[in-house]
Structure formats: structure tokens, C-alpha cells
C-alpha positions in Angstrom: 0.8 -7.0 40.2 -2.3 -6.4 37.9 -1.0 -3.1 37.0 2.1 -4.5 35.5 0.3 -6.8 33.6 -1.8 -4.3 32.0 1.2 -2.3 31.2 3.0 -4.9 29.4 -0.2 -5.9 27.6 -0.4 -2.2 26.6 3.2 -2.0 25.5 3.0 -5.0 23.5 0.0 -4.1 21.7 1.3 -0.8 20.6 4.5 -2.6 19.1 4.4 -2.4 15.7 4.1 -5.8 13.6 6.5 -7.1 11.3 5.7 -6.4 7.8 4.7 -9.3 5.6 7.4 -9.5 3.1 4.9 -10.6 0.2 2.6 -7.5 0.9 5.5 -5.2 0.9 6.6 -6.5 -2.6 3.1 -6.1 -3.7 2.7 -2.7 -2.4 6.0 -1.6 -4.1 4.6 -3.2 -7.3 1.7 -1.0 -7.4 3.5 2.1 -6.3 5.8 1.4 -9.3 3.0 1.0 -11.6 1.0 4.2 -10.7 4.5 6.1 -11.0 4.9 4.7 -14.5 1.4 5.4 -15.4 1.7 9.2 -13.7 5.0 9.7 -15.8 3.3 8.5 -18.9 0.4 11.0 -18.2 2.7 13.9 -17.6 4.7 12.8 -20.6 1.3 13.2 -23.1 0.9 9.7 -23.8 -2.7 9.9 -25.1 -3.4 6.1 -24.5 -2.5 6.2 -20.7 -6.1 7.3 -19.5 -7.7 4.2 -20.4 -5.1 2.0 -18.3 -5.3 4.4 -15.5 -9.1 3.8 -15.7 -8.4 0.3 -15.6 -6.0 0.2 -12.5 -8.6 2.5 -10.6 -11.5 0.1 -11.2 -9.3 -3.0 -10.4 -8.1 -1.1 -7.1 -11.6 -0.3 -6.2 -12.8 -3.9 -6.3 -10.3 -4.8 -3.4 
């Protein structure tokens, strides 16, 4: 019986947790922002480098 309990525990522990909808929205927003900055950088926008550095500093703080 103990072996079955251990197996059940391992299976339950390996199941992926359900994603947090707010975290998913935040991650999507961050990715969209970074994609926009990359597009502007590749287009030759001279002001985007400052924004990239600001976002980098912000993300490093977390």
C-alpha cells in the first residue's frame, strides 16, 4: 500500500500546475513590448536603444 501511495504522490507532483491567467497576460505583454522594441531597433530607430536599456534595468530589478 505504501508503494502505491508513493506512486500516486509522484504522479501528482509531476503534473504541471495550471497557469495563472494574470501571469500569462503579463508575460504576453512583456513579450509584445520586447518584440516591438526589437522591430524598432531593426528598423533603425535611433531612440529605441535608451528604451531597451530602461526595460533591461527594470527587468533586472525583478
